[in-house]
N, C-alpha and C positions, 0 to 999 in steps of 0.2 A: 592367805593371811597377809595383812598390811605389814598386813602382814608382809713336762717337756713334750709339747705336742710332737707328733711324729709325722711331719709334713713330707710329702713327696718322696716316698720310699723309692720312686723312679720318675714312682708314680708318674770269556766269550769265545790244519783242517785238511784231511788227507784226500778224500774223495767226496763227491757230492752227496753220496748216501750217508757217509759218516758225518759230514758237515750238517746235513739236515737233521739227523738224529741228535747230534750235539745241541743244535738249536732248540729242539723239542725239550731236551733235558734242562737246558738253561731257562727256557720259559717256565717250566714246572717249578724250578727253584725260585724264579722271580715271583711266582704266585704263592708257593708254599711258605717261603721264609717269612714274608710279612704276616701270613696267617699264624705261623708259630709265634712270632714276636707279639702279635696282638693277643693271642691266647695266653702267653706267658704274662703279659701285662695285666690281663683281666684276672688271672689267677692271683697275682701279687696284690691286686687291688681289693681282694676279698677279705673281710674280717671273719676269722674262723672262731673267735671266742663267742660262745653262745650267751644268751641272756642270763641263763642260770649261772654260768661261770662268771660272768661280769658282776652279778650281784654278790657272789662270794668274794671275788677279788677286790671289789670296792671297799670291803670292810665296813667301818662305821662312818657315817657322813654328817655334814653340817651345812646349813643354809646361809648364804650371803644375803640375808634378807634386808628389806627396806633400803636397797641400794640401786641396782640397775632396774629394779621394779618400781621405784618411786615415781610418782606422777601427780599432777595437780590440775589437769584440764577441767574446764567448766563447760562441757558440751553435752547436749542431749540428742542432737540430730546428726546421725552419721552420714546423712546425704549431703551435708554442706561441708565446704572445704575447711572452714575454720575449726571443725571438730578435730581435725588431724594435724599432726606435726607442730604442735604449739611450743615444744620445749627443745632446748639444746642439751649438750652433754652434761651441763651443770645440774640436770635433774637428778643425777646420782646422789646429790647431797640434800635433796628436798625433805627427806624424812629423818634427818638427824644423824646420818652416817657420814663419815669423812670420805674423801676420795680414796678409793681402794688402791693398795700398794701390794707388790708381790711378797713383801716381808710377812704379811698377815698369813699367807698360805704356807710359808716356810714354818711359821709357828704352829699351824694346824697339823702339818705333817709330823713335826717333832713330838706333838702331843699324842699322836696315835691315830689321827683321822686319815682315812684313805680316799675320801671322795668329797667333793663340794658341789652342791646344787646352787646354780646361779640363776635366780629368777630374773627375767627380763620383760619389761613392758615395751611394746613396740608402737602402738597407735599414735602416741605423742611424738614419735620420731619418723613418721612416714606420711606421705601425702594421701589424698583421697583415693588415688588409683593404686595405693599399696606400695609405692616405691619408698624404700627405707633410706633415710638420710645417711650419706656416706660417712660423716663424722661419727654418727652413732654406731654404725656397723663396725667402724674402726675401733671404737672404744670397747664394744662387746668383745671383739676379737682380741684386744689387748688383755682384757681380764681373763678370758679363756686361756690365753697363753700363760698368764701368771699362775693359774691353777695347774695346768699340765706341766709346766716347766719345773714345778716343785714335786713332780712324781705322784700327782693325785689324779683320780678320775674326775671328770667334770660333766655335769648335766646342765644344759641350757634349755629354756622353755619359752613359751608365750604365756605371760603371767596375768597381769591385771587388764589385759584385753578382754578377759572374762571376769566373772565375779558379780557381786551384788551391786545394784545401782544405788547411787546416793542422791541427795537433794539437787545437786548441780551437775551430775554426770551419769551417763548410762554406758554400759559395756557394749561393744559392738559384736562380740561373739556370744550368742545365746544358744542354749539347748532347745532346739525347735526346728521344724522343717522350713519355716519361713526365713528364719535367720540363716540357716545353712544355704538355702537357695539364693538368697541375696548376697551372701558373703563368700560363697564357694571359690570363686575366681580370685578374690582378694586374699583369702586365707592361703590358698595353694601358692599364690604368687609370693606371699611372705615367706613361706617355708622353702620355696625354691631358692630365694635369695640367700636365706640362712644356710641351706644345704650346699649351695654353690660356694659360699664363702669358706666352708670347712670340709669340702668333699674329700680332700686328700689327708685329712687328719685320721689318726689311728683309732684303735678300739677304746682308748681311754676317754674319748669324747662321745657322749650320748645325748640324743635329742629327746625332749619331752614335748608332746603335742600341744597341750593347753593345760591350764591350771584348774581352778575350781569352777567348772562351767555350770551355770544355773539357768533355770527356765525363765520365762517372762514374768513369773510371779516372784522371782528371787528366792526360790524354795531351797532350803537346806535339807539334809537327811535323805530325801527322795523327791523325785519330780512331782510337782503340784502340791507339796505339803503345805505351801502358803496360800493355796487357792481356797475359795469358799468351800467349807466342808472338809478341808484338808486333803482332798484328793479329787482329781478330775481325770477319768480314764482316757478320754480322747486326747486331752492336752498332754498327759503323761506319756502316752504312746508317741506323740509327735516329738516330745522332748528327747526321748531315748533314740528315736530315729534320727533326729538332727545331730545328736552327739555322736552316734556311730558314723554318720556321714562325715563329720569333721575328722574323726579318727581315720577313716579310710582315705580322705583327701590328704591328710598329713603323710600317711605312709606312701601314697601314690606320688606325691610331690617330691619327697625325699628320695625314694628309690629311683625315680626317673632321672635324677642328676648323675647317676652312675658313680664310678670310682668306689671309694670305701663306703659311700652311702647305699650302694646296692645291697650291702649286708650289715650295715651299721645297726647296733642294738638301739631300739626305739622304745619310748615309753608312752603308753596311753592311759589316761585317767578315767576312773569311774565318774558318773554323774556327781558333781559337787565334791569329788574326791572322797565320797562317803565310803565307809568301811563295812557297812551292812550289819554291824553288831547291835543287838537289842531285841527285846520282845514286846515293846510297848505299842508297836504298829506292824501290821502284816506286810507293809510295803517297804520296810527297812532294807530288805535284801535286794529289792528291785535294781538299784544301781549296779549291783554285781551281776545279777542274772540277766539283765538286759544288755550289758556290755558285750559286744561281739568281737571275736578275733578278726582283724581286718582280712579281707580276701587276699589270697596269695601268700599269706604268712603262716598258715597252719602247718605244723611239722618242721618248720625251718629253724625255730628256736631263737628268734631275734626280737621278740616282743616282750616287754616288761609291763606289768600292770602296776598302777600307783593308786594308793589311798592315803588319807591323812587321819590323824587321831589326836584329840586333845581331851582326854578323860578328866572328869572331876575327881579329885581325891578328897573332896569334902561333901557333906550334905548340909542343907540349910532348911531351917524351919522357923519362919518369921525372921527375927533378928539373931537367931541362934545358929552358929556355925559349928559343925562337929566334924572332926577328921574321920574319914572312912577307915575301916580296919584294913590292914595290909592284906589280909586273906581275901577280902572282897575285891580289892584292887587287882590282886593276882588272878582271881577268878575271871575278872573282866578281860584281862590280857589273854588268858588261855582261851576264853570263849571267842574273842575276836580273831585270834589266829586260826581257830578251827573253822569259823565261818569263811575266812579268806581261802583256806585250803580247799574247802568243799565247793566254793562258788567261783573262785578266780584261778587258782593254781590248776584246778581241774580243766580249765579251758586251754592249757598248754603253755603257760608262761609263769615266771616267778613274780613275786610281789615285793614292792618297796613301800615303806612309809616315807613318802617324799617330804612330809612335815609331821612332826610330833612334838609333844610337850604336854603340860597340864593345861587345864581350861583357862587359866589366867596367866599364860606364859608371857604375855607382853602388856600387862596392865599398868606398868610403871613402877619405879623404884619404891620399895616399901610395901607393895601390894601383892606381889607375886607369891606363889607357893614357895619359891626359892627364899624369899624374905621372911615369910610368916611361918611356914611349916617345912623347913628345909630337910629335916631328917626323914620325914615320910616321903617327900618328893624324891630324894636320892634313893630311897629304898625302891620306890616305883620305877625310877629310871634304870637302876641296876637290873631289876627283874625283867623289865620290858626288853632291854637290849639282849640279855642272855637268852630269853625265850624266842625272840624273833630270829636271832642268829641260829639257834638250834633248828628252827623251822625253815631255814634257808631264805629268810626275808631280810631286806636291807632297811636301814633306818637313817634318816637325815634330821637331826634336831633343828627346830625352828629358831634360828637367829641369835639367841642369847649366848651365854658363855663369854663371848667377846663382843662388846656392843659400844656404839658411840665413839667417843674419843679413845677408848681403849684399843680399838682396831688400828688406830693411827700410831700407837706406841711401838709395836703391837704388844698387847698383854691380855690376859683373861681377867674380866671382872667377876667371873664365876668359876674360878680355877678348880674348886672342889667338884663342881658338876662336870666339867670337862674330864677330870681325872676319873670320876665315877663311871662315866659313859665309856671311855676308852678302855678302862680296866675290866669293865663288865664284858667287853668284846674280846680283848686280848688275853685276859687273865690277871689275877691279882699281883703277879710278879712282873707285870709289864712296867718298864721304866720310862715313862713319858716325861716331857718337859712342860711345865705349866707356869710360865712367867706371870707374876702378879704385881702390878703397879697400882698402888692405892688410889692415885689420882693423876690424870694426865694434865700437864701444864701447857700444852699447845695442841691445837686442833686445826688441821688443814681443811678449810671449807671449800676452796677452789684452787686448782693448780692446772694450768694449761696455757692457752693463747686465745683470748677472746676479745674482739673489738666490741666495746659497749655501744649500744644505741638506746635511744629513748624507748622504754618498754621492753627492752631486750638486754637483761643484765644477768646477775647471779642472785640466787636466793639463799640466805642462811636461815635454816629453820629454827623455830623457837627451842626445839630440843637441844640444839647445839649450845645455846646460851645457858641452858639450865645446869650444865656441868661446870660452869665457871662463876667466879665471884664478880660483883659489880665493879671491881677494880681492874678487871681484865681489859685488854685492848684488842681492837681489830687492826691488823697490819696488812696494808695493801702494797703489792709490788706491781708497777705498771709503767707505761710510757705515754708521753704526750704524742698523739698521732696527728694532730691538726692544730691550726692556729687557734681555733675555738675548741677548748677542751673543758669538760665538766664532769663531775661526779655528783650524783643525786641520790639521796637515801630516803626510803619510805619504810614504814613498818610493813611486815609481811602481808598484811591485808590491804595494803595500798591506801590506808586511811589518812595517815598524817606523816609529814616529814619530821623526823626526830632531830633534835639538836645534838651536836657533837663537838668535841674539842680536837683540833688537829695538832699533833706533835707536842701536846701539852702546853700550847702557847696561845691559841686563838679559837674562839667558839664560833660555830656556824650553825645556821638553821636549815639543815637539809641539803644545802648546795655548796659545792666547793669547786673553784676553777683553779686547778693546780698550777697552770702557767702563770696566772696572776699572783697566786699566793707565794710561789717560789721565785717568781721573776725569771723564768727559764724559757728557752726556745723550744720549738717543735723538735721532737726526737729525744728529749731528755727523759731518762728513766728516774723514777721516784720510789722511795719506800716511805709510806705515810702511815702514821699511827693515829687511830681514832679512839677516843675515850668518851664515856657517857656518864651522866650523873646517875645516882641510884634510882630515881624515879623513871628515867628513860630506860635504864637497864631492866627494870622490872617489866616494862612493856615489851622489851625485846624477848624476854623469857616467855611471854604470853603469845606474841604475834610473829616473832621472827623479824628478819630484815631483808629488804630488797636493795641492791646496789646496781643502778644503771647509769646511763650518762651519754656522752657524745665525745668523739675525738680522743678516746682513751683506749689503749690496748692493755688488758688486764692479764697478768701472769700468775698472780698468787694472792690468796686471801686467807688469813689465819686468825683464829682467836687465841690469845695467849695470856697466861697468868704470870709469865716471867716478868719479874719486877724491875730489872735493870734498865730497860729502855735503851740499851746501847746497841747501835747498829754496828756489827762487826764487818765494816767495809771501808774501802777507800773513799775519800771525799770526791765527788764528781766535779770535774773541772768546768762543766758548763752550767753549774749552779752559781748563784750569787755567792760571793766569798766573804760573808760576815763571820769571822772566825774568832773565837774567844778561848783562852785557856781556862783551866778550872779555877783560877783566881779571879776570873771575871775581866781580865785584861784582853783588849782586842789585839790580835796579832796578824801579820801580813801573810804568813804561810804556816800551814799545819805540817809538821815534820812527822815525828812518831810520838804517840801517846794519846791521851784522852782530851778531846776538845768539844766545845759547843759550836756547832755549825748550823746556821739557820734554825736555831732554837732546839736542835736535837743533839744528844750526846753521841759522838762518833769516835770510835777507836780507829785511829789512823796507823797503819802498819808500815 
């Protein structure tokens, strides 16, 4: 779908005869003691919690969706270098989510969640040979630490490297022998890097092989469903063989790194993460029956199977939409659980629903089942969580509950859904915390340390602007890095440079040279406020915004509806000193109080 770590747990004589025997004993000690130490270290490096125990101990889970999995490459040919590595760490905000902070997971823990699935897309952060960008690995590592440090289990995966192809992009991992043979080395190399990065982490960290892997036809439900005639036996067999190859390569690559990875619990997904339920086609169960337990794993108890589900809780006939009966929805849940027990659990591993919700879980505000038929949706959610728990299956809700700016607060924008899900798991007497802020007034679009270059900046998605009014501002915190320094704005589709007003005083058409505007030298830090007229803001809500430039080091970019416009900071001494008091009188020095400095209200302490 667009859908506290535990590092390093340690992780020479009386006669010649006696002298000779003592030397023999010493030599034995020299040999035996290192062997004992190595054996002890090897034992301590083993994760003894089984996959079944892990699923139980995880409790109920949630997906940090549309975040580290976000991407926007426009490449179709994986054989060329520019298909790979086109984005920086700012890709985290491409699909409307803020920069992730640890406070979000503290909130999830207090609400009753026990595990977070962190989808991660990698191809846009690695080169053609499969080498992952160090800054991206560092960011993934940081988010994993956020999750674990809050006492939660964490699953990380390879996400939109698989999936359906679009008009301008194809996935490099496909279910098929040709894809597997072509990408085997690259895929194993990727997982080796991930596994090495986290090899000493404890049982709370779990690796997931790949997300929704599809065949060359982009078939959902089962392999070759989208082929002419809705099935091709030869291509379907190749698809399942390729998928099993990827699963085996994943396990091999992780296990070979040793340490805790030798027995870490691992997740492998069915074809398309399909759950096999239904009777409308005889091939629906194929993704389950064709999935193989990886070699070397049978009987060891460290493999988890994953599927996804987004059932319809409505029926449609023409333009008529009718809610399904709760009894029919419950029957579907029961039937799905039985199919999974018969065809996956029977292979020797527990099952998790790595993603679940209703069929229009992310269709947009005012359109989802949560908006339109909330009572029925909550009834479904409660039953689903209760029944899967009883069956020993884990659940990770897809992305909602806390979404967009609300994650930055942090707060729930669907607090009753979060409460429903956690109480369904823990019991009606569970006392979770579900903070609810009706509207966020500030949204961190970027926070870090990035030197801007032409064509290499930050992107603020259209979805970010949709949550704010046209009177909101973009506030940038940055430093002049060079004698020539410039900020340039484009709409997110790179079509037009929009006009904007700087610090409420002067309008620009797409380009701003901070050094000239503020009359300041290299090394000066600035806090600049950008505002837009209503027409421009409407375009930002449709297209988003790109900010790039030259000679500028960006530290922070936020959208804010806070209306004061007051910078709570000291006046910088290296800026020009045109200082006015609130009566409009020019003064030589700002002492304490509110002043207008270079066209901005500044509170000098």
